[in-house]
C-alpha positions in Angstrom: 93.3 13.6 15.4 91.8 16.0 18.6 91.6 19.2 18.7 90.2 21.1 22.1 88.5 23.6 22.3 89.5 25.4 25.9 87.5 27.1 28.7 89.1 30.2 27.5 86.7 32.3 29.9 86.8 30.0 32.5 88.5 32.3 35.5 87.3 35.6 34.2 83.6 35.1 33.1 82.9 31.9 36.0 85.0 30.1 38.2 88.0 27.6 37.0 87.7 26.2 39.9 85.5 22.7 39.5 84.1 22.1 43.1 83.3 25.6 43.4 81.7 25.7 40.1 79.6 22.6 40.6 78.8 24.1 44.5 77.5 27.1 42.2 75.6 25.8 39.6 73.7 23.0 42.1 72.9 26.1 44.2 71.0 28.0 41.6 69.6 24.6 40.0 68.3 23.9 43.3 66.7 27.4 43.8 65.3 27.6 40.6 63.1 24.5 42.1 61.8 23.3 38.5 60.9 19.7 37.8 62.7 17.9 35.0 60.7 17.0 31.8 61.3 14.8 28.9 59.1 17.2 27.3 61.3 20.1 27.7 63.9 19.9 24.0 65.2 22.8 24.5 65.8 25.9 26.0 67.1 29.7 25.5 69.3 30.7 28.2 71.6 34.0 28.9 75.3 33.7 28.4 76.5 36.6 30.3 79.0 35.9 33.5 77.6 33.9 36.0 77.8 36.4 38.3 75.6 38.6 36.0 73.1 35.9 34.5 74.0 32.5 35.9 71.2 32.2 38.4 68.8 33.1 35.6 70.3 30.4 33.3 69.3 27.9 36.0 65.7 28.7 34.7 66.4 27.3 31.4 69.1 24.2 32.0 67.0 23.0 35.6 64.6 21.8 33.0 66.4 18.9 31.1 65.8 15.4 31.5 69.2 14.1 30.5 67.5 10.2 30.1 67.0 10.1 26.7 69.1 13.2 25.2 72.5 11.7 23.0 73.1 15.2 21.4 73.0 19.2 22.3 73.2 21.6 19.0 74.2 24.7 20.5 72.8 28.0 18.7 75.4 30.9 19.6 75.6 34.7 18.2 78.8 36.1 17.1 80.7 38.9 19.4 83.9 39.5 17.3 83.9 37.7 14.1 81.5 38.5 11.3 79.9 36.4 9.0 76.7 35.9 6.9 77.2 32.4 7.5 76.1 30.2 10.2 80.1 28.4 11.2 81.1 25.4 12.6 83.7 24.0 15.0 86.9 22.7 14.1 87.6 20.9 18.0 86.5 17.7 18.1 86.3 18.4 22.1 84.8 21.3 24.0 86.3 21.5 27.2 84.8 23.0 30.8 86.4 22.5 34.4 83.7 20.0 34.8 84.0 17.5 32.1 85.1 17.5 28.7 82.1 17.2 26.0 83.0 15.6 22.8 81.7 17.0 19.7 79.6 14.9 17.0 81.8 14.9 14.3 79.1 12.8 12.3 77.0 16.1 12.5 79.4 18.6 11.6 80.5 16.4 8.6 77.0 16.0 7.5 75.9 20.1 7.8 79.5 20.6 6.3 78.2 18.6 3.0 75.3 20.9 2.6 78.0 23.8 1.6 76.0 26.0 3.5 78.1 26.4 6.5 81.8 27.5 7.0 84.5 26.5 9.4 85.6 28.3 12.3 89.2 28.5 13.3 89.5 27.9 16.6 90.7 30.9 17.6 87.6 32.5 16.5 85.8 29.8 18.3 88.1 30.2 21.4 87.2 33.8 21.6 83.3 33.5 21.4 81.7 33.3 24.9 77.9 32.7 23.6 78.2 29.1 23.8 81.2 28.3 26.4 78.6 29.7 28.9 76.2 27.2 28.2 78.9 24.4 28.9 79.5 24.1 31.9 75.5 23.9 32.6 75.2 21.2 30.0 78.4 19.4 31.3 76.4 19.3 34.7 73.1 18.0 33.9 74.4 15.6 31.4 77.2 14.4 33.8 77.3 10.6 34.2 74.7 10.7 30.5 76.6 10.0 27.2 76.2 13.1 25.2 77.7 14.6 22.0 77.5 18.6 21.5 76.9 20.2 17.7 78.1 23.6 18.1 77.0 25.9 15.5 77.9 29.8 15.2 75.1 31.7 14.1 76.7 34.7 12.0 74.5 38.3 10.9 72.5 36.4 8.8 69.6 38.0 6.3 66.3 36.9 6.7 66.5 34.6 3.5 69.3 32.9 5.4 67.8 32.8 8.8 64.5 31.0 7.1 67.0 28.9 5.0 69.1 27.9 7.9 66.3 26.8 9.8 64.5 24.6 7.6 67.9 22.8 7.0 68.3 22.0 10.4 64.4 21.4 11.1 64.5 17.4 11.0 67.1 17.0 13.7 64.3 18.7 16.1 62.2 15.5 14.5 64.9 13.3 16.7 63.9 13.2 20.2 67.6 12.4 21.4 68.2 15.7 19.6 68.4 18.8 22.3 68.7 22.6 21.4 71.0 25.1 23.4 69.9 29.3 22.1 72.5 31.3 23.3 70.8 35.3 23.6 71.2 37.7 26.4 68.1 40.5 26.0 67.9 44.0 26.4 71.6 46.0 26.0 70.4 49.5 27.8 72.5 52.6 28.0 74.5 55.3 26.2 77.6 52.7 26.2 75.3 50.0 24.0 74.1 52.8 21.8 71.0 51.6 22.6 68.1 54.1 25.4 64.5 53.7 23.6 62.6 54.8 26.7 58.8 54.6 26.4 58.0 57.6 29.6 54.1 55.4 30.0 55.7 52.5 32.0 57.1 54.8 34.5 61.1 54.3 35.5 63.6 53.5 32.7 64.1 49.8 33.5 60.0 49.3 33.1 60.3 51.0 30.1 63.1 48.4 29.3 60.9 45.2 30.8 58.1 46.2 28.9 60.0 45.9 25.8 61.7 42.8 26.6 58.1 40.8 27.2 56.8 42.4 24.3 59.7 40.4 22.1 59.1 37.5 24.7 55.7 37.2 24.1 56.1 37.2 20.2 59.0 34.7 20.5 56.6 32.6 22.6 54.2 32.7 19.1 56.9 31.0 17.5 56.5 33.3 14.4 59.7 34.3 13.1 58.3 37.1 10.9 56.2 39.0 13.8 59.9 38.9 15.7 61.5 40.2 12.6 58.8 43.0 12.9 59.5 43.4 16.0 62.9 44.2 15.5 63.0 46.5 13.0 60.2 48.6 14.4 62.1 48.8 18.5 65.5 48.0 17.5 66.1 46.2 20.6 69.5 44.9 21.5 69.1 41.1 21.8 72.0 39.5 20.6 71.2 36.0 19.8 68.3 37.8 17.3 70.1 35.8 14.7 70.0 31.9 16.9 66.2 32.9 17.8 65.2 33.3 14.6 67.1 30.0 13.3 65.2 28.2 15.8 61.5 29.5 15.7 62.1 28.6 11.8 63.2 25.4 12.7 60.3 24.6 14.8 58.3 25.9 12.2 59.3 23.5 9.5 59.5 20.5 11.9 56.5 18.0 12.2 57.2 17.8 15.9 54.9 20.7 17.8 56.7 22.2 20.2 56.6 25.8 22.3 58.3 28.2 23.7 57.3 29.5 27.1 59.4 32.1 28.7 60.2 30.9 32.7 62.2 33.7 34.5 63.2 37.3 33.3 65.5 39.6 35.5 67.8 42.7 34.7 72.0 43.8 35.6 70.8 46.4 37.6 67.8 48.7 37.4 68.5 52.0 35.4 66.8 55.2 36.6 68.4 57.5 34.4 70.2 58.0 31.1 73.8 57.8 32.5 72.8 54.3 34.1 73.2 50.7 32.0 72.3 47.1 32.2 71.3 44.1 30.4 68.4 41.6 30.6 68.4 37.7 30.8 65.5 35.8 30.3 65.3 32.4 30.2 62.8 29.6 27.9 62.4 25.8 27.4 60.8 24.6 23.8 58.5 21.8 24.8 56.5 19.4 23.2 53.0 20.8 23.0 50.8 18.0 23.0 
């Protein structure tokens, strides 16, 4: 029986007008000016409304060469629903205004059989935006190609669970037909986010935020999940996709394919200059074969 996960954020977080959406995505991908590479096996990309982070996300999705990829694993944080586990979708299709993406039922069943995942209600699935914001870009990049998606909602995992899921999912990295789309924004700064870390040695607040984010990005690039955990404990940076990123780092560590993450773009929604201001940071990275 078919169960469609509707594009619930279309018309608010991004346009639900198909031709306008295609046009916007085209424009951002062109502006990023990236060369597609078959060596790129995954991305880390933001998930804010497209007016905020659509441009930044193109620096991740513009790297994808769709030719040999037949499956995309989505790892997105849970913003509204608490679970200490990872959860799998019950949907059979993920809908976007520019084309639907079928869910790979076979892999979902395989993961379900491990007994380590819970199944999320369609209501939870449709309320969450972290994976949905990647879908139009994926539908665009894979247009004309047969591709299936494996959406995994990543809950509030302990370090042990991050390592366990990383171990369990690592084998999928060794199949070059698989691609990984990891969803995360970076620092959420300001009193409305209850986070106002400021190191004055960097000058204005927005420079302090950038230095903090770049420190985290450099640690992610080393591939060391333990260092990333220590960084988060020390600075408490509000990187909302820290659990999906950590799972991905553990996957890379446990796979026999050598893959290196490299960040290509960084921006902030606005420049914070006083304690009354707020901003969200967006960073885009490609995970590439390290030959």
